[in-house]
C-alpha positions as CSV (number, residue, x, y, z in Angstrom):
1,X,-126.8,31.5,42.2
2,X,-123.7,31.5,40.1
3,X,-124.3,34.9,38.6
4,X,-125.9,36.3,41.8
5,X,-122.7,35.7,43.7
6,X,-120.6,37.0,40.8
7,X,-122.6,40.3,40.8
8,X,-122.3,40.6,44.6
9,X,-118.5,40.2,44.3
10,X,-118.2,43.1,41.9
11,X,-120.5,45.3,44.0
12,X,-118.5,44.4,47.1
13,X,-115.2,45.2,45.3
14,X,-116.7,48.6,44.3
15,X,-117.7,49.3,47.9
16,X,-114.2,48.4,49.1
17,X,-112.7,50.7,46.5
18,X,-114.9,53.5,47.8
19,X,-113.9,52.7,51.3
20,X,-110.2,53.1,50.3
21,X,-110.9,56.3,48.5
22,X,-112.5,57.9,51.5
23,X,-109.8,56.5,53.9
24,X,-106.9,57.9,51.7
25,X,-108.5,61.0,50.1
26,X,-110.7,62.2,52.9
27,X,-109.3,60.7,56.1
28,X,-110.7,63.3,58.5
29,X,-114.2,62.7,57.1
30,X,-114.0,58.9,57.1
31,X,-116.1,58.3,60.3
32,X,-118.7,60.8,59.2
33,X,-119.1,59.4,55.6
34,X,-118.9,55.7,56.3
35,X,-121.2,55.3,59.3
36,X,-122.3,51.9,60.5
37,X,-125.7,52.4,58.9
38,X,-124.2,53.4,55.6
39,X,-121.9,50.4,55.6
40,X,-124.9,48.2,56.4
41,X,-126.9,49.6,53.4
42,X,-123.9,49.1,51.1
43,X,-123.6,45.5,52.2
44,X,-127.4,44.8,51.9
45,X,-127.5,46.2,48.4
46,X,-124.4,44.3,47.3
47,X,-125.9,41.0,48.4
48,X,-129.6,41.3,47.7
49,X,-129.7,43.4,44.5
50,X,-128.0,40.8,42.3
51,X,-130.3,38.1,43.7
52,X,-133.4,40.1,42.9
53,X,-132.1,41.0,39.4
54,X,-131.2,37.4,38.5
55,X,-134.6,36.2,39.8
56,X,-136.2,38.0,36.9
57,X,-133.8,36.3,34.5
58,X,-134.7,32.9,36.0
59,X,-138.4,33.6,35.5
60,X,-137.8,34.5,31.9
61,X,-135.7,31.4,31.3
62,X,-138.3,29.1,32.9
63,X,-140.7,30.1,30.2
64,X,-138.4,28.7,27.5
65,X,-138.9,25.2,26.1
66,X,-136.0,22.8,26.5
67,X,-134.9,20.5,23.7
68,X,-131.6,19.3,25.2
69,X,-130.5,18.3,28.7
70,X,-126.8,18.0,28.5
71,X,-124.4,20.8,29.5
72,X,-120.7,20.8,28.6
73,X,-119.6,21.7,32.1
74,X,-120.2,21.1,35.8
75,X,-122.7,23.9,36.6
76,X,-125.5,25.9,35.0
77,X,-123.7,29.0,33.7
78,X,-124.7,31.0,30.7
79,X,-124.3,27.8,28.5
80,X,-127.8,26.8,29.8
81,X,-129.3,29.0,27.1
82,X,-127.9,26.5,24.5
83,X,-130.4,24.0,25.8
84,X,-133.4,26.0,24.6
85,X,-135.3,25.0,21.5
86,X,-134.4,27.1,18.4
87,X,-138.1,27.4,17.5
88,X,-139.2,28.7,20.9
89,X,-140.5,32.3,21.4
90,X,-138.1,34.6,19.5
91,X,-139.3,37.7,21.3
92,X,-138.6,36.1,24.6
93,X,-135.1,35.0,23.6
94,X,-134.4,38.6,22.5
95,X,-135.8,39.9,25.8
96,X,-133.5,37.5,27.7
97,X,-130.4,38.6,25.8
98,X,-131.3,42.3,26.3
99,X,-131.9,41.8,30.0
100,X,-128.6,39.9,30.4
101,X,-126.8,42.8,28.8
102,X,-128.6,45.3,31.2
103,X,-127.5,43.2,34.2
104,X,-123.9,43.0,32.9
105,X,-123.8,46.8,32.5
106,X,-125.3,47.7,35.8
107,X,-123.7,45.1,38.0
108,X,-120.3,44.8,36.4
109,X,-119.5,47.7,34.1
110,X,-120.7,50.4,36.5
111,X,-118.9,48.7,39.4
112,X,-115.7,48.7,37.4
113,X,-116.2,52.4,36.5
114,X,-116.6,53.3,40.2
115,X,-113.5,51.3,41.1
116,X,-111.5,53.0,38.3
117,X,-112.6,56.4,39.4
118,X,-111.7,55.6,43.1
119,X,-108.2,54.4,42.2
120,X,-107.5,57.4,39.9
121,X,-108.4,59.7,42.7
122,X,-106.2,57.6,45.1
123,X,-103.3,57.7,42.6
124,X,-103.5,61.5,42.2
125,X,-103.7,62.1,46.0
126,X,-100.9,59.7,46.7
127,X,-98.6,61.2,44.0
128,X,-99.0,64.6,45.6
129,X,-98.3,63.3,49.1
130,X,-95.2,62.1,50.9
131,X,-93.4,58.8,50.3
132,X,-94.9,57.3,53.5
133,X,-98.4,58.0,52.3
134,X,-97.7,56.4,48.9
135,X,-96.3,53.3,50.7
136,X,-99.4,53.0,52.9
137,X,-101.7,53.5,49.9
138,X,-99.9,50.8,47.9
139,X,-100.0,48.4,50.9
140,X,-103.7,49.0,51.3
141,X,-104.8,48.9,47.7
142,X,-102.5,46.2,46.2
143,X,-104.4,43.2,47.6
144,X,-107.7,44.7,46.5
145,X,-106.4,45.2,42.9
146,X,-105.0,41.6,42.8
147,X,-108.4,40.2,43.8
148,X,-110.2,42.5,41.2
149,X,-107.9,41.6,38.3
150,X,-108.0,37.8,39.2
151,X,-111.8,37.7,39.4
152,X,-112.4,39.9,36.3
153,X,-110.2,37.7,34.2
154,X,-112.1,34.6,35.3
155,X,-115.5,36.1,34.7
156,X,-114.4,37.4,31.3
157,X,-113.8,33.9,30.2
158,X,-117.4,32.9,31.0
159,X,-118.9,36.0,29.2
160,X,-116.7,35.6,26.1
161,X,-117.4,31.9,26.0
162,X,-121.2,32.5,26.0
163,X,-121.4,35.5,23.7
164,X,-118.8,34.3,21.1
165,X,-120.2,30.7,21.3
166,X,-116.7,29.3,21.4
167,X,-116.5,25.5,21.7
168,X,-113.8,24.3,24.1
169,X,-112.9,20.9,25.3
170,X,-114.6,19.5,28.4
171,X,-111.3,19.4,30.3
172,X,-110.6,23.1,29.6
173,X,-114.1,24.0,30.7
174,X,-113.8,21.9,33.8
175,X,-110.5,23.6,34.8
176,X,-111.8,27.1,34.2
177,X,-115.0,26.4,36.2
178,X,-113.0,25.1,39.1
179,X,-110.9,28.3,38.8
180,X,-114.0,30.4,39.4
181,X,-115.7,28.4,42.1
182,X,-112.6,27.2,44.1
183,X,-109.5,29.1,43.2
184,X,-110.9,32.6,43.7
185,X,-112.5,31.9,47.1
186,X,-109.3,30.4,48.3
187,X,-107.1,33.1,46.8
188,X,-109.2,35.9,48.4
189,X,-108.7,35.3,52.1
190,X,-105.0,34.3,51.5
191,X,-104.2,37.7,49.9
192,X,-106.2,39.8,52.5
193,X,-104.9,37.6,55.4
194,X,-101.2,38.1,54.7
195,X,-101.8,41.9,54.7
196,X,-102.9,41.7,58.3
197,X,-99.9,42.1,60.7
198,X,-101.3,39.7,63.3
199,X,-101.7,36.9,60.8
200,X,-98.3,37.6,59.2
201,X,-96.6,37.6,62.6
202,X,-98.2,34.3,63.5
203,X,-97.2,32.6,60.3
204,X,-93.7,34.0,60.5
205,X,-93.3,32.8,64.1
206,X,-94.7,29.4,63.1
207,X,-92.3,28.8,60.2
208,X,-89.4,30.0,62.3
209,X,-90.3,27.8,65.2
210,X,-91.0,24.6,63.2
211,X,-87.4,24.1,62.0
212,X,-86.1,24.5,65.5
213,X,-88.5,21.9,66.8
214,X,-87.6,19.5,64.1
215,X,-83.9,20.0,64.8
216,X,-84.4,19.4,68.6
217,X,-86.3,16.2,67.9
């Protein structure tokens, strides 16, 4: 579940980057390219593909013999592989490692390449356009980039920790895990929400009205 939702997040970020690319670089063709059916297919693939891919990884892992049952963390991340017996099937361990790298490449690296391509095109088109177009492009893309950078940094920690076999304190691992499972989901709607004019106006009116009410009381 942990890696399935992580893969879905990267695919959804790639779809959002493509959406911004079409909206900014091909505005007249937007409704023709991103039809309702096309968007539905993108969303279905983003959610179900990582679950199907990780189901195969779970099936491979289930065939491994466990010699330990204590994980230095609060959820079963990639550190679960450290519980497997060292004398278990070597070929199966190699297959699991190779399959994990394949998943990492297809779900994460390819998504980042698509995002990078989309934003390079957006940057080139915005640079050649007027100041107003550049302002709108920055206003539209900045929240998406903030979410992407934040989530990529948090996921990099887990991958590096697993591949480099770095031993960190339980407190550090607890804090970083909470960053992934709590901080990012809370940070996501906050960033996107403040971009929406209706929410910004409501918050602005609320904070301007509250001091006046306190003063009158």
